[in-house]
Structures are given as C-alpha cells and as structure tokens.
GUVEXPA-406512 format. One record per residue (C-alpha): residue in one letter; x, y, z; residue number from 1. Coordinates in Angstrom, 1 decimal, decimal comma, padded with zeros to 4 digits. Layout:
// residues N
@aa: A	c1: X	c2: Y	c3: Z	i: NUM .
...
This chain:
// residues 235
@aa: X	c1: -011,3	c2: 025,4	c3: 072,7	i: 1 .
@aa: X	c1: -008,3	c2: 027,2	c3: 074,0	i: 2 .
@aa: X	c1: -006,2	c2: 028,9	c3: 071,3	i: 3 .
@aa: X	c1: -002,5	c2: 027,9	c3: 071,1	i: 4 .
@aa: X	c1: -000,3	c2: 030,9	c3: 071,8	i: 5 .
@aa: X	c1: 001,6	c2: 032,0	c3: 068,7	i: 6 .
@aa: X	c1: 005,0	c2: 031,5	c3: 070,3	i: 7 .
@aa: X	c1: 004,2	c2: 027,9	c3: 071,3	i: 8 .
@aa: X	c1: 002,8	c2: 027,2	c3: 067,8	i: 9 .
@aa: X	c1: 006,0	c2: 028,5	c3: 066,2	i: 10 .
@aa: X	c1: 008,1	c2: 026,2	c3: 068,5	i: 11 .
@aa: X	c1: 006,0	c2: 023,2	c3: 067,6	i: 12 .
@aa: X	c1: 006,3	c2: 023,9	c3: 063,9	i: 13 .
@aa: X	c1: 010,1	c2: 024,5	c3: 064,2	i: 14 .
@aa: X	c1: 010,4	c2: 021,1	c3: 065,9	i: 15 .
@aa: X	c1: 008,4	c2: 019,4	c3: 063,2	i: 16 .
@aa: X	c1: 010,3	c2: 021,0	c3: 060,4	i: 17 .
@aa: X	c1: 013,6	c2: 020,1	c3: 062,0	i: 18 .
@aa: X	c1: 012,7	c2: 016,4	c3: 061,7	i: 19 .
@aa: X	c1: 011,9	c2: 016,8	c3: 058,0	i: 20 .
@aa: X	c1: 015,1	c2: 018,8	c3: 057,3	i: 21 .
@aa: X	c1: 013,6	c2: 021,0	c3: 054,7	i: 22 .
@aa: X	c1: 015,3	c2: 023,6	c3: 052,6	i: 23 .
@aa: X	c1: 016,3	c2: 026,7	c3: 054,6	i: 24 .
@aa: X	c1: 014,6	c2: 029,2	c3: 052,2	i: 25 .
@aa: X	c1: 011,4	c2: 027,1	c3: 052,4	i: 26 .
@aa: X	c1: 011,5	c2: 027,4	c3: 056,2	i: 27 .
@aa: X	c1: 012,0	c2: 031,2	c3: 056,0	i: 28 .
@aa: X	c1: 009,0	c2: 031,5	c3: 053,7	i: 29 .
@aa: X	c1: 006,8	c2: 029,4	c3: 056,1	i: 30 .
@aa: X	c1: 007,6	c2: 031,6	c3: 059,1	i: 31 .
@aa: X	c1: 007,1	c2: 034,8	c3: 057,0	i: 32 .
@aa: X	c1: 003,6	c2: 033,4	c3: 056,1	i: 33 .
@aa: X	c1: 002,9	c2: 032,6	c3: 059,8	i: 34 .
@aa: X	c1: 003,9	c2: 036,1	c3: 060,9	i: 35 .
@aa: X	c1: 001,6	c2: 037,7	c3: 058,3	i: 36 .
@aa: X	c1: -001,3	c2: 035,4	c3: 059,2	i: 37 .
@aa: X	c1: -001,0	c2: 035,9	c3: 062,9	i: 38 .
@aa: X	c1: 000,0	c2: 039,6	c3: 062,6	i: 39 .
@aa: X	c1: 003,0	c2: 039,1	c3: 064,8	i: 40 .
@aa: X	c1: 005,1	c2: 042,1	c3: 065,6	i: 41 .
@aa: X	c1: 008,8	c2: 042,4	c3: 064,9	i: 42 .
@aa: X	c1: 011,2	c2: 043,2	c3: 062,2	i: 43 .
@aa: X	c1: 010,5	c2: 041,7	c3: 058,8	i: 44 .
@aa: X	c1: 013,4	c2: 041,0	c3: 056,4	i: 45 .
@aa: X	c1: 014,1	c2: 044,2	c3: 054,5	i: 46 .
@aa: X	c1: 013,1	c2: 044,2	c3: 050,8	i: 47 .
@aa: X	c1: 016,0	c2: 044,7	c3: 048,5	i: 48 .
@aa: X	c1: 015,2	c2: 047,7	c3: 046,4	i: 49 .
@aa: X	c1: 017,4	c2: 050,2	c3: 044,6	i: 50 .
@aa: X	c1: 017,8	c2: 053,7	c3: 046,0	i: 51 .
@aa: X	c1: 016,6	c2: 056,7	c3: 044,0	i: 52 .
@aa: X	c1: 019,0	c2: 056,9	c3: 041,1	i: 53 .
@aa: X	c1: 020,1	c2: 060,1	c3: 039,4	i: 54 .
@aa: X	c1: 018,5	c2: 061,0	c3: 036,0	i: 55 .
@aa: X	c1: 020,9	c2: 061,4	c3: 033,1	i: 56 .
@aa: X	c1: 020,6	c2: 065,2	c3: 033,4	i: 57 .
@aa: X	c1: 021,3	c2: 065,1	c3: 037,2	i: 58 .
@aa: X	c1: 024,3	c2: 062,8	c3: 036,6	i: 59 .
@aa: X	c1: 025,7	c2: 065,2	c3: 034,0	i: 60 .
@aa: X	c1: 025,1	c2: 068,2	c3: 036,2	i: 61 .
@aa: X	c1: 026,9	c2: 066,5	c3: 039,2	i: 62 .
@aa: X	c1: 029,9	c2: 065,7	c3: 037,0	i: 63 .
@aa: X	c1: 030,0	c2: 069,2	c3: 035,6	i: 64 .
@aa: X	c1: 030,1	c2: 070,5	c3: 039,1	i: 65 .
@aa: X	c1: 033,1	c2: 068,3	c3: 039,8	i: 66 .
@aa: X	c1: 034,8	c2: 069,3	c3: 036,6	i: 67 .
@aa: X	c1: 034,3	c2: 073,0	c3: 037,3	i: 68 .
@aa: X	c1: 036,2	c2: 072,7	c3: 040,6	i: 69 .
@aa: X	c1: 039,3	c2: 071,8	c3: 038,6	i: 70 .
@aa: X	c1: 040,6	c2: 069,3	c3: 041,1	i: 71 .
@aa: X	c1: 042,3	c2: 066,6	c3: 039,0	i: 72 .
@aa: X	c1: 042,3	c2: 063,9	c3: 041,7	i: 73 .
@aa: X	c1: 038,6	c2: 064,4	c3: 042,5	i: 74 .
@aa: X	c1: 037,7	c2: 064,4	c3: 038,8	i: 75 .
@aa: X	c1: 039,5	c2: 061,1	c3: 038,2	i: 76 .
@aa: X	c1: 038,1	c2: 059,6	c3: 041,4	i: 77 .
@aa: X	c1: 034,5	c2: 060,5	c3: 040,5	i: 78 .
@aa: X	c1: 034,9	c2: 059,1	c3: 037,0	i: 79 .
@aa: X	c1: 036,3	c2: 055,8	c3: 038,4	i: 80 .
@aa: X	c1: 033,3	c2: 055,4	c3: 040,6	i: 81 .
@aa: X	c1: 031,0	c2: 056,1	c3: 037,7	i: 82 .
@aa: X	c1: 032,8	c2: 054,0	c3: 035,1	i: 83 .
@aa: X	c1: 033,7	c2: 050,9	c3: 037,2	i: 84 .
@aa: X	c1: 031,1	c2: 050,7	c3: 039,9	i: 85 .
@aa: X	c1: 033,7	c2: 049,7	c3: 042,4	i: 86 .
@aa: X	c1: 033,0	c2: 050,0	c3: 046,1	i: 87 .
@aa: X	c1: 034,3	c2: 052,8	c3: 048,3	i: 88 .
@aa: X	c1: 037,0	c2: 050,7	c3: 050,1	i: 89 .
@aa: X	c1: 038,1	c2: 049,1	c3: 046,8	i: 90 .
@aa: X	c1: 038,7	c2: 052,6	c3: 045,4	i: 91 .
@aa: X	c1: 040,7	c2: 053,7	c3: 048,4	i: 92 .
@aa: X	c1: 043,0	c2: 050,6	c3: 048,1	i: 93 .
@aa: X	c1: 043,9	c2: 050,9	c3: 044,4	i: 94 .
@aa: X	c1: 047,7	c2: 051,1	c3: 043,9	i: 95 .
@aa: X	c1: 049,3	c2: 052,8	c3: 041,0	i: 96 .
@aa: X	c1: 050,7	c2: 049,5	c3: 039,9	i: 97 .
@aa: X	c1: 047,1	c2: 048,0	c3: 039,8	i: 98 .
@aa: X	c1: 046,2	c2: 050,2	c3: 036,8	i: 99 .
@aa: X	c1: 046,8	c2: 048,6	c3: 033,4	i: 100 .
@aa: X	c1: 046,5	c2: 051,5	c3: 030,9	i: 101 .
@aa: X	c1: 047,3	c2: 049,4	c3: 027,8	i: 102 .
@aa: X	c1: 044,8	c2: 046,7	c3: 028,8	i: 103 .
@aa: X	c1: 042,2	c2: 049,2	c3: 029,9	i: 104 .
@aa: X	c1: 041,6	c2: 047,5	c3: 033,2	i: 105 .
@aa: X	c1: 042,3	c2: 047,9	c3: 036,9	i: 106 .
@aa: X	c1: 043,1	c2: 045,2	c3: 039,4	i: 107 .
@aa: X	c1: 040,9	c2: 045,2	c3: 042,5	i: 108 .
@aa: X	c1: 042,8	c2: 043,5	c3: 045,3	i: 109 .
@aa: X	c1: 040,9	c2: 041,7	c3: 048,0	i: 110 .
@aa: X	c1: 037,5	c2: 043,1	c3: 047,2	i: 111 .
@aa: X	c1: 034,3	c2: 042,0	c3: 049,0	i: 112 .
@aa: X	c1: 034,6	c2: 038,3	c3: 049,8	i: 113 .
@aa: X	c1: 038,5	c2: 038,6	c3: 049,8	i: 114 .
@aa: X	c1: 038,7	c2: 038,0	c3: 046,1	i: 115 .
@aa: X	c1: 040,8	c2: 039,8	c3: 043,4	i: 116 .
@aa: X	c1: 039,2	c2: 040,8	c3: 040,1	i: 117 .
@aa: X	c1: 039,7	c2: 043,2	c3: 037,2	i: 118 .
@aa: X	c1: 037,4	c2: 045,9	c3: 036,2	i: 119 .
@aa: X	c1: 037,5	c2: 047,5	c3: 032,7	i: 120 .
@aa: X	c1: 037,7	c2: 051,3	c3: 031,9	i: 121 .
@aa: X	c1: 036,6	c2: 053,1	c3: 028,8	i: 122 .
@aa: X	c1: 039,2	c2: 054,0	c3: 026,2	i: 123 .
@aa: X	c1: 038,2	c2: 057,6	c3: 026,4	i: 124 .
@aa: X	c1: 039,4	c2: 057,7	c3: 030,0	i: 125 .
@aa: X	c1: 042,9	c2: 056,4	c3: 029,3	i: 126 .
@aa: X	c1: 044,6	c2: 059,7	c3: 028,5	i: 127 .
@aa: X	c1: 043,2	c2: 061,5	c3: 031,5	i: 128 .
@aa: X	c1: 044,0	c2: 058,7	c3: 033,8	i: 129 .
@aa: X	c1: 047,6	c2: 058,4	c3: 032,4	i: 130 .
@aa: X	c1: 048,2	c2: 062,1	c3: 033,0	i: 131 .
@aa: X	c1: 047,0	c2: 061,9	c3: 036,5	i: 132 .
@aa: X	c1: 049,1	c2: 058,8	c3: 037,3	i: 133 .
@aa: X	c1: 052,2	c2: 060,6	c3: 035,9	i: 134 .
@aa: X	c1: 051,6	c2: 063,4	c3: 038,4	i: 135 .
@aa: X	c1: 051,2	c2: 060,9	c3: 041,2	i: 136 .
@aa: X	c1: 054,5	c2: 059,2	c3: 040,4	i: 137 .
@aa: X	c1: 056,3	c2: 062,5	c3: 040,4	i: 138 .
@aa: X	c1: 055,2	c2: 062,8	c3: 044,0	i: 139 .
@aa: X	c1: 056,3	c2: 059,2	c3: 044,7	i: 140 .
@aa: X	c1: 052,8	c2: 058,2	c3: 045,6	i: 141 .
@aa: X	c1: 052,0	c2: 054,6	c3: 046,3	i: 142 .
@aa: X	c1: 048,2	c2: 054,6	c3: 046,1	i: 143 .
@aa: X	c1: 046,2	c2: 056,0	c3: 043,3	i: 144 .
@aa: X	c1: 044,5	c2: 058,5	c3: 045,6	i: 145 .
@aa: X	c1: 046,6	c2: 060,2	c3: 048,3	i: 146 .
@aa: X	c1: 046,6	c2: 063,5	c3: 050,2	i: 147 .
@aa: X	c1: 049,3	c2: 066,1	c3: 049,7	i: 148 .
@aa: X	c1: 051,0	c2: 064,5	c3: 052,6	i: 149 .
@aa: X	c1: 051,0	c2: 061,2	c3: 050,7	i: 150 .
@aa: X	c1: 048,5	c2: 059,7	c3: 053,1	i: 151 .
@aa: X	c1: 046,1	c2: 057,1	c3: 051,6	i: 152 .
@aa: X	c1: 042,5	c2: 058,4	c3: 051,0	i: 153 .
@aa: X	c1: 040,1	c2: 057,0	c3: 053,6	i: 154 .
@aa: X	c1: 036,6	c2: 055,8	c3: 052,8	i: 155 .
@aa: X	c1: 035,3	c2: 058,5	c3: 055,1	i: 156 .
@aa: X	c1: 037,1	c2: 061,2	c3: 053,1	i: 157 .
@aa: X	c1: 035,9	c2: 059,9	c3: 049,8	i: 158 .
@aa: X	c1: 032,3	c2: 060,0	c3: 051,1	i: 159 .
@aa: X	c1: 032,9	c2: 063,6	c3: 052,3	i: 160 .
@aa: X	c1: 034,2	c2: 064,6	c3: 048,9	i: 161 .
@aa: X	c1: 031,2	c2: 063,2	c3: 047,1	i: 162 .
@aa: X	c1: 028,9	c2: 064,8	c3: 049,7	i: 163 .
@aa: X	c1: 030,4	c2: 068,3	c3: 049,2	i: 164 .
@aa: X	c1: 030,0	c2: 068,1	c3: 045,4	i: 165 .
@aa: X	c1: 026,4	c2: 067,0	c3: 045,8	i: 166 .
@aa: X	c1: 025,7	c2: 070,0	c3: 048,0	i: 167 .
@aa: X	c1: 027,4	c2: 072,3	c3: 045,5	i: 168 .
@aa: X	c1: 025,5	c2: 070,8	c3: 042,6	i: 169 .
@aa: X	c1: 022,2	c2: 071,5	c3: 044,5	i: 170 .
@aa: X	c1: 020,8	c2: 068,1	c3: 043,7	i: 171 .
@aa: X	c1: 018,2	c2: 067,1	c3: 046,4	i: 172 .
@aa: X	c1: 018,6	c2: 063,4	c3: 046,0	i: 173 .
@aa: X	c1: 021,1	c2: 061,7	c3: 048,3	i: 174 .
@aa: X	c1: 024,4	c2: 061,2	c3: 046,5	i: 175 .
@aa: X	c1: 027,1	c2: 059,0	c3: 047,9	i: 176 .
@aa: X	c1: 029,9	c2: 056,7	c3: 046,5	i: 177 .
@aa: X	c1: 027,9	c2: 053,5	c3: 046,4	i: 178 .
@aa: X	c1: 025,1	c2: 055,2	c3: 044,4	i: 179 .
@aa: X	c1: 027,4	c2: 055,3	c3: 041,4	i: 180 .
@aa: X	c1: 027,7	c2: 051,5	c3: 041,6	i: 181 .
@aa: X	c1: 024,0	c2: 051,2	c3: 041,4	i: 182 .
@aa: X	c1: 023,9	c2: 053,7	c3: 038,6	i: 183 .
@aa: X	c1: 026,5	c2: 051,7	c3: 036,5	i: 184 .
@aa: X	c1: 025,1	c2: 048,2	c3: 037,1	i: 185 .
@aa: X	c1: 021,6	c2: 049,4	c3: 036,3	i: 186 .
@aa: X	c1: 022,8	c2: 051,1	c3: 033,2	i: 187 .
@aa: X	c1: 024,7	c2: 048,0	c3: 032,0	i: 188 .
@aa: X	c1: 021,6	c2: 045,8	c3: 032,7	i: 189 .
@aa: X	c1: 019,4	c2: 048,1	c3: 030,6	i: 190 .
@aa: X	c1: 022,0	c2: 047,9	c3: 027,8	i: 191 .
@aa: X	c1: 021,3	c2: 044,1	c3: 027,7	i: 192 .
@aa: X	c1: 024,5	c2: 042,8	c3: 029,3	i: 193 .
@aa: X	c1: 023,7	c2: 039,5	c3: 031,1	i: 194 .
@aa: X	c1: 023,9	c2: 039,1	c3: 034,8	i: 195 .
@aa: X	c1: 026,7	c2: 036,5	c3: 034,6	i: 196 .
@aa: X	c1: 028,9	c2: 039,0	c3: 032,7	i: 197 .
@aa: X	c1: 028,0	c2: 041,9	c3: 035,0	i: 198 .
@aa: X	c1: 029,0	c2: 039,7	c3: 037,9	i: 199 .
@aa: X	c1: 032,6	c2: 039,7	c3: 036,6	i: 200 .
@aa: X	c1: 032,7	c2: 043,5	c3: 036,8	i: 201 .
@aa: X	c1: 030,7	c2: 044,0	c3: 040,0	i: 202 .
@aa: X	c1: 032,4	c2: 041,3	c3: 042,1	i: 203 .
@aa: X	c1: 029,0	c2: 040,0	c3: 043,5	i: 204 .
@aa: X	c1: 029,3	c2: 036,5	c3: 045,0	i: 205 .
@aa: X	c1: 026,3	c2: 035,2	c3: 043,1	i: 206 .
@aa: X	c1: 023,9	c2: 036,1	c3: 040,3	i: 207 .
@aa: X	c1: 021,1	c2: 036,2	c3: 042,8	i: 208 .
@aa: X	c1: 022,6	c2: 039,4	c3: 044,2	i: 209 .
@aa: X	c1: 022,1	c2: 041,0	c3: 040,9	i: 210 .
@aa: X	c1: 018,4	c2: 040,2	c3: 040,6	i: 211 .
@aa: X	c1: 017,4	c2: 043,6	c3: 042,0	i: 212 .
@aa: X	c1: 018,9	c2: 045,4	c3: 039,0	i: 213 .
@aa: X	c1: 016,4	c2: 043,7	c3: 036,7	i: 214 .
@aa: X	c1: 013,8	c2: 046,1	c3: 037,8	i: 215 .
@aa: X	c1: 015,4	c2: 049,1	c3: 036,7	i: 216 .
@aa: X	c1: 035,6	c2: 035,4	c3: 030,9	i: 217 .
@aa: X	c1: 036,4	c2: 039,1	c3: 031,3	i: 218 .
@aa: X	c1: 037,4	c2: 039,4	c3: 027,7	i: 219 .
@aa: X	c1: 033,9	c2: 038,5	c3: 026,7	i: 220 .
@aa: X	c1: 032,3	c2: 041,2	c3: 028,8	i: 221 .
@aa: X	c1: 034,9	c2: 043,8	c3: 028,0	i: 222 .
@aa: X	c1: 033,7	c2: 044,2	c3: 024,4	i: 223 .
@aa: X	c1: 030,1	c2: 044,6	c3: 025,5	i: 224 .
@aa: X	c1: 031,1	c2: 047,0	c3: 028,3	i: 225 .
@aa: X	c1: 033,1	c2: 049,2	c3: 026,0	i: 226 .
@aa: X	c1: 030,2	c2: 049,3	c3: 023,5	i: 227 .
@aa: X	c1: 027,7	c2: 050,2	c3: 026,2	i: 228 .
@aa: X	c1: 029,9	c2: 052,9	c3: 027,7	i: 229 .
@aa: X	c1: 030,0	c2: 054,8	c3: 024,4	i: 230 .
@aa: X	c1: 026,5	c2: 056,1	c3: 025,3	i: 231 .
@aa: X	c1: 027,2	c2: 056,8	c3: 029,0	i: 232 .
@aa: X	c1: 026,1	c2: 060,3	c3: 030,1	i: 233 .
@aa: X	c1: 029,6	c2: 061,2	c3: 031,3	i: 234 .
@aa: X	c1: 032,6	c2: 060,9	c3: 029,0	i: 235 .
C-alpha cells in the first residue's frame, strides 16, 4: 500500500478540520503532534522561557558599578528599570510631567498595545528622583532623560549605556534593559503577588503572558508592591 505523502496528509487534515471549525489552539496542537510523529523538518514554535537572570549578588554588583560612575541620570535610569520593569521604549518616552512624586507612581503613555497605565515606585526612591527632576527642570528639559543638548534618549542609547556598565562590572551574563523587567516580575511573583495584580504593573495584555514567570485596581497592588520592594537587593 502506497504511503500518503506528509504534505498531502496535512492538506487533507486541514480540510477536514476546517469543516468542523475547531478551536485554533487545538488545531495548532494537532499539527505539532503530526510534525513530531512524522519527524517533519521546519521551525517549531519557540518555547517561552526566561533568560538567565542575575543573582542577587550580581544585581548588587552591577548597581554598585553604576553608582560608582557618579552619573546621576544613569543611576536614576537604571533604578527605574529595576524598580518598575518598564520597557525600553516606555522609559525613553517618560515626560517630567508623567512623574507623580506624591502619589509614588509614573504614568506610562501609550505602552505596548497603545494603552496608558501607571507603575508604582518605592518610597525610598522619591527623594533621589525629586532631586534629579529638579536638575532637569533647571535645564528646561521636557523628557525625563535627555542628553546635554536636550535631545530625548533613544532606546539604542539606553541599551548602550546598560551594555557599557555590564562590561565595566565584569559580569559574564548578558545584561540589557529588558532583563530588569524579567528580574522584577520574577521577584514579585516569588513574593506571592498574584498574576492579575502584576499585570497592572507590567502592562501585559493577558494573564497568559505572565505564565512563564511562574517557573522562577492599582491601589490594591501598590501596597503589596511597596511591601515586597522593601527586600529588593537594590535600594
């Protein structure tokens, strides 16, 4: 009996499933099973796994390297990445007017998914951030992070700054802005803050996007966030 070619078999199955109108995720699982059984070549969907996170000691050492450089803008920038878990482009687009020092929160305009949200900051960070913002206003800055020529920081420049400090710190692991997002969300998860609450901080579209962190109203989450951040390696 002649064996049906894999491609034709897949076409027949697709036609059959189309008539039944099954769930999309179910169809994906069926085809993944067929690929494995027939040992078909091609790219498989990537597995969502966390990158190699920094240990508490490595995180402290990295921050100490930033602190020793005595660049106020860089210190505040790195702390914001660590404390809020915001994305690179979100950090670059923060306006001075977006920072609510009294409310201990920052407005993120048009984050991923074109949605606005607020992210909390620890009380211990308020004084340092206030001093930095005062110096920015003296220069008539518009954005929270600008060059000496008052040009807005680019995402590329932020990555380069983090990369330079990583080299200076001598840490062999790859360090980049988005890594601090993974660090914070993993830390908050381990502290027992529920996915639905972390979602308010992270800006993820759905709780399913937070599932990977299991392996490792804003007012409601703020209290838990502030309590959890008391033990954060960097203060």
